[in-house]
C-alpha positions in Angstrom: -43.9 48.8 35.4 -44.1 52.6 34.9 -47.1 54.5 33.5 -45.2 55.1 30.2 -44.7 51.4 29.5 -47.3 49.6 27.3 -48.5 46.2 28.4 -47.4 43.3 26.1 -49.9 42.5 23.3 -51.8 39.3 23.4 -50.3 36.5 21.3 -53.8 35.2 20.4 -53.2 31.8 22.0 -56.2 30.1 23.7 -56.1 29.4 27.4 -54.8 26.0 28.3 -58.3 25.0 29.7 -60.1 25.5 26.4 -59.5 22.0 25.0 -60.5 20.5 28.3 -63.8 22.5 28.2 -64.5 21.3 24.7 -64.1 17.7 25.7 -66.4 18.3 28.7 -69.1 19.7 26.5 -68.8 16.8 24.1 -69.1 14.4 27.1 -72.1 16.2 28.4 -73.8 16.2 25.0 -73.1 12.4 24.6 -74.4 11.5 28.0 -77.5 13.6 27.4 -78.2 11.8 24.1 -77.6 8.5 25.8 -80.1 9.4 28.6 -82.7 10.3 25.9 -82.1 7.4 23.5 -81.3 4.6 26.0 -84.7 4.2 27.7 -86.5 4.5 24.3 -84.2 1.9 22.7 -84.5 -0.6 25.5 -88.3 -0.1 25.7 -88.6 -0.7 21.9 -86.4 -3.8 22.1 -88.3 -5.3 25.0 -91.6 -4.6 23.2 -90.3 -6.2 20.0 -89.0 -9.2 21.9 -92.3 -9.7 23.7 -94.3 -9.4 20.4 -92.1 -11.9 18.7 -92.2 -14.3 21.6 -96.0 -14.3 21.6 -96.1 -14.7 17.8 -93.8 -17.7 18.0 -95.9 -19.1 20.8 -99.3 -18.7 19.0 -98.2 -19.4 15.4 -98.3 -23.2 15.7 -101.9 -23.1 16.8 -103.0 -20.9 13.9 -103.9 -22.8 10.6 -101.6 -22.0 7.7 -104.6 -20.6 5.7 -105.1 -17.9 8.3 -101.5 -16.8 8.7 -100.6 -13.4 7.1 -97.3 -14.7 5.8 -99.2 -17.2 3.6 -100.5 -14.3 1.5 -97.8 -11.7 2.1 -94.1 -11.9 1.1 -93.1 -11.1 4.7 -94.3 -11.8 8.1 -96.6 -9.5 10.0 -95.3 -8.8 13.5 -98.0 -8.7 16.1 -100.5 -11.0 14.4 -99.9 -13.7 17.0 -100.4 -11.1 19.8 -103.7 -10.0 18.3 -104.9 -13.7 18.1 -103.9 -14.2 21.7 -105.8 -11.2 22.9 -108.9 -12.2 21.0 -108.6 -15.8 22.2 -108.2 -14.8 25.8 -111.2 -12.4 25.6 -113.3 -15.0 24.0 -112.3 -17.5 26.7 -113.3 -15.0 29.4 -116.6 -14.4 27.7 -117.4 -18.1 27.5 -116.3 -18.7 31.1 -118.7 -16.0 32.3 -121.8 -18.0 31.3 -123.1 -21.3 32.8 -121.7 -23.6 30.2 -118.2 -22.1 30.4 -118.2 -22.3 34.2 -119.3 -25.9 34.0 -116.4 -26.8 31.7 -113.9 -24.9 33.8 -115.1 -26.8 36.9 -114.8 -30.1 35.1 -111.3 -29.3 34.0 -110.3 -28.2 37.6 -111.7 -31.4 39.0 -109.6 -33.4 36.5 -106.5 -31.5 37.4 -107.3 -31.9 41.1 -107.0 -35.6 40.8 -103.4 -35.5 39.7 -101.2 -35.1 42.8 -98.2 -33.3 41.2 -100.2 -31.1 38.9 -102.8 -30.2 41.6 -100.5 -28.2 43.8 -98.9 -26.3 40.9 -102.3 -25.4 39.4 -103.9 -24.3 42.7 -100.8 -22.2 43.6 -100.7 -20.5 40.1 -104.4 -19.9 40.1 -104.3 -18.2 43.5 -101.4 -16.0 42.3 -103.1 -15.0 39.1 -106.4 -14.3 40.9 -104.7 -12.1 43.4 -102.5 -10.2 41.0 -105.1 -9.6 38.3 -108.2 -9.2 40.4 -109.8 -5.8 40.0 -110.7 -5.5 43.7 -107.5 -7.0 45.1 -105.1 -5.0 47.2 -102.0 -7.1 47.0 -98.8 -5.2 46.0 -100.7 -1.9 45.6 -99.4 -0.5 48.9 -95.9 0.5 49.6 -94.2 0.6 53.0 -91.0 0.8 54.9 -89.5 -1.9 57.0 -86.4 -1.8 59.3 -84.2 -4.2 57.3 -81.5 -5.6 57.2 -80.4 -4.1 60.5 -81.7 -1.5 63.0 -81.5 2.0 61.6 -81.6 0.8 57.9 -84.9 1.1 56.1 -86.0 -0.8 53.0 -89.0 -0.4 50.7 -91.5 -3.3 50.7 -94.7 -4.1 48.8 -97.5 -4.9 51.2 -99.4 -8.1 50.4 -102.2 -9.9 52.3 -102.5 -11.0 55.9 -101.6 -14.7 56.6 -104.2 -17.3 56.9 -105.8 -18.1 60.2 -103.8 -21.3 60.7 -100.5 -19.6 59.9 -101.3 -16.6 62.0 -101.9 -18.8 65.0 -98.3 -20.1 64.7 -96.7 -16.7 65.2 -95.5 -16.0 68.7 -97.4 -13.3 70.6 -100.8 -11.8 69.8 -99.7 -9.0 67.4 -101.1 -9.1 63.9 -98.7 -10.0 61.1 -98.8 -9.2 57.4 -96.9 -10.5 54.4 -94.5 -8.2 52.5 -92.3 -8.5 49.5 -88.9 -6.8 49.5 -87.6 -6.3 45.9 -83.9 -6.3 45.2 -82.1 -3.7 43.2 -81.7 -3.4 40.2 -84.0 -6.3 39.4 -87.3 -5.9 41.4 -88.6 -9.3 40.3 -86.3 -11.0 42.8 -86.3 -10.3 46.5 -87.3 -11.5 49.9 -90.8 -12.6 51.1 -91.4 -12.6 54.9 -94.1 -11.9 57.5 -93.6 -8.9 59.7 -95.7 -7.5 62.6 -98.1 -4.9 61.4 -96.8 -2.3 63.8 -93.3 -2.6 62.3 -94.5 -1.4 58.8 -94.7 2.2 57.9 -97.1 2.7 55.0 -96.1 5.6 52.8 -98.0 7.4 50.0 -96.1 6.1 47.0 -97.3 4.1 44.0 -95.9 0.7 43.1 -94.6 2.2 39.8 -92.6 4.9 41.7 -91.3 2.3 44.1 -90.2 0.0 41.3 -88.4 3.0 39.6 -86.7 3.9 42.8 -85.5 0.3 43.3 -84.4 -0.3 39.7 -82.4 2.9 39.6 -80.9 2.2 43.1 -82.0 5.6 44.3 -80.7 7.6 41.3 -84.2 8.4 40.0 -86.3 9.8 42.8 -90.0 9.8 42.3 -90.5 13.0 44.1 -88.9 15.2 46.7 -92.1 15.3 48.8 -92.4 11.5 49.0 -88.7 11.3 49.8 -88.9 13.8 52.6 -92.1 12.1 53.9 -90.5 8.7 53.9 -87.4 10.0 55.7 -89.5 11.8 58.3 -91.5 8.7 58.9 -88.4 6.5 59.2 -86.9 9.0 61.7 -90.1 8.9 63.7 -90.1 5.1 63.8 -86.5 5.0 64.7 -87.1 7.5 67.6 -90.0 5.5 68.8 -87.9 2.3 68.7 -85.2 4.0 70.8 -87.7 5.3 73.2 -89.3 1.9 73.7 -85.9 0.3 74.2 -85.0 2.9 76.8 -88.2 2.4 78.7 -87.7 -1.3 78.6 -84.2 -1.0 80.0 -85.4 1.4 82.7 -88.1 -1.1 83.7 -85.7 -3.9 83.9 -83.3 -1.9 86.1 -85.9 -0.6 88.4 -86.1 -3.6 90.8 -82.3 -3.6 91.2 -82.3 0.1 92.3 -84.9 -0.3 95.0 -83.4 0.0 98.5 -82.7 -3.3 100.3 -84.7 -4.0 103.5 -83.1 -3.0 106.7 -81.5 -5.7 108.7 -83.1 -6.2 112.2 -80.7 -7.4 114.9 
């Protein structure tokens, strides 16, 4: 092309990538709206389901004259939940005095005489006392355990130490502790096992952050600092394990490398 020639005028057509960019923006906007509305919708649905479940559970115990739907043309959601909260609070208040404790002890003695019901009641009572106790420490600490294979680390919720009778059954003299390993994406299921205390790396992470991390399968990270700290602790534990194995192997090979005694003829 010479300097006297004029470049061809633009035809005004859009680049071939313009429609593709429009669809990409539409997809991004849709996914952004889904991320914003999805958790809100699921939270509202679960809340609504729980309120209706409590209402249906409590409604048969409320007399018809005290039900809101008796005087209103529609049902009042949450009325059963309010009754349940008031009833549980009143039960706790009555149990705190001498008469209430006497009645509770009487009921426990009656349940203790039924073989099948006794084991179920005692187990559930211990679980509820442990979970809802104000000074309890169960499942309030988070740790790392090398599971399911060496070099792979899983998040566990640290529970209580085993009883004296059970601790005496473990081999060795090292102290053990019970942990719960939640499964993703449903943290209510998982594995419960006892592990030596030295094999647990306790990290500074709340149980809520640990549950979020497990339910999202690592997509939602609670914080970069916690993540880096956990990775660093896991690396330190792995390095310590390798060093201990190397020292054990060296100790096992040391007698074989000693020179044999000289033969005297």
